[in-house]
C-alpha positions in Angstrom: 42.8 -80.2 -13.7 44.9 -77.1 -14.5 44.3 -73.7 -12.8 42.3 -71.1 -14.6 44.8 -69.4 -17.3 47.3 -72.2 -17.2 47.6 -75.6 -19.5 49.4 -78.5 -18.1 51.8 -80.3 -20.4 52.1 -84.1 -20.7 55.1 -83.9 -18.3 52.4 -82.2 -15.8 54.3 -78.9 -15.6 51.9 -75.9 -16.0 52.2 -73.3 -18.7 51.0 -70.0 -18.5 48.6 -68.5 -21.3 49.0 -65.7 -23.5 46.2 -64.4 -22.2 47.1 -64.7 -18.6 50.5 -63.0 -19.6 48.7 -60.2 -21.0 46.7 -59.5 -18.2 49.4 -59.8 -15.7 51.6 -57.4 -18.0 48.8 -54.9 -17.6 48.2 -55.1 -13.9 51.9 -55.2 -13.2 53.5 -53.2 -15.8 56.1 -56.0 -16.3 57.2 -57.3 -19.5 57.0 -61.1 -20.4 58.3 -60.8 -23.8 61.3 -63.4 -23.1 61.4 -67.1 -22.1 63.2 -66.2 -19.1 60.5 -64.2 -17.6 57.8 -66.6 -18.4 59.7 -69.5 -17.0 60.2 -67.5 -13.7 56.6 -66.7 -13.4 55.9 -70.7 -14.3 58.2 -71.8 -11.4 56.8 -69.3 -8.9 53.1 -70.7 -10.0 54.5 -74.5 -9.3 55.9 -72.9 -6.0 52.9 -71.7 -5.0 50.9 -74.6 -6.1 52.5 -76.7 -3.4 50.7 -74.9 -0.9 47.6 -76.7 -2.0 48.8 -79.9 -0.2 49.4 -78.1 3.2 46.2 -78.9 5.4 44.9 -75.8 7.1 41.6 -77.0 8.3 40.8 -75.8 11.7 43.7 -73.3 11.4 42.6 -69.5 12.0 44.0 -66.9 9.7 46.6 -64.7 11.2 46.5 -60.7 11.0 50.3 -60.6 11.5 53.3 -63.2 12.2 53.6 -61.4 15.4 50.4 -61.4 16.6 51.4 -63.4 19.7 53.6 -60.5 20.8 52.7 -57.2 22.3 54.2 -54.4 19.9 55.0 -51.1 21.2 55.4 -48.2 19.2 58.4 -46.0 20.0 58.5 -42.4 20.3 59.4 -40.4 16.9 62.8 -38.6 17.9 64.3 -36.3 15.5 68.0 -37.3 15.9 69.5 -34.9 12.8 68.6 -31.6 11.8 66.3 -30.4 8.8 67.7 -31.8 5.7 64.6 -31.4 3.4 66.1 -29.2 1.0 69.3 -31.6 0.6 66.9 -34.7 0.1 64.8 -32.8 -2.2 67.6 -32.1 -4.6 67.9 -36.1 -5.0 64.3 -35.9 -6.5 63.9 -35.6 -10.2 60.6 -33.6 -9.6 59.2 -32.0 -6.7 56.1 -29.9 -6.0 56.6 -27.7 -2.9 58.3 -30.2 -0.2 56.9 -33.4 -2.2 58.5 -36.1 -4.2 56.8 -36.4 -7.6 56.4 -40.2 -8.5 55.9 -41.5 -12.2 52.5 -41.7 -13.0 51.3 -45.3 -12.8 49.1 -47.6 -14.8 50.6 -46.6 -18.1 48.5 -47.9 -21.0 50.0 -50.8 -23.0 49.5 -51.9 -26.6 46.8 -54.6 -27.0 47.9 -57.9 -27.3 47.5 -58.1 -31.1 49.3 -54.8 -31.5 52.3 -56.1 -29.7 55.4 -58.2 -30.7 55.4 -61.3 -28.8 57.1 -64.8 -29.1 53.9 -66.6 -28.0 51.5 -67.5 -29.9 47.8 -66.9 -28.5 46.4 -70.4 -27.1 43.5 -71.9 -28.4 
């Protein structure tokens, strides 16, 4: 049985559907218009699918891989002088003393409007 959004080929490999690629592109703003990107994604899914074979019954989830150790916070000591102005010179855009990041969630064209190398799966 194939995972949601994938199709299993006769050789047993899972292929990602165009609809899933479109959804992932919108979520992550990653372009999957070439075979290399799609193949990398399919290999990552295939690797992650191997985790289903691990028996985790009775294993408590961890909050951190270091949860068996006592982690102490250190004092935040300033070791250099104030270099705010020097650092802000590296920013493309600032407001007061803050870096301005580019806007996220840039709208992408709809699947039907984009030039894609894949055909919509049926």
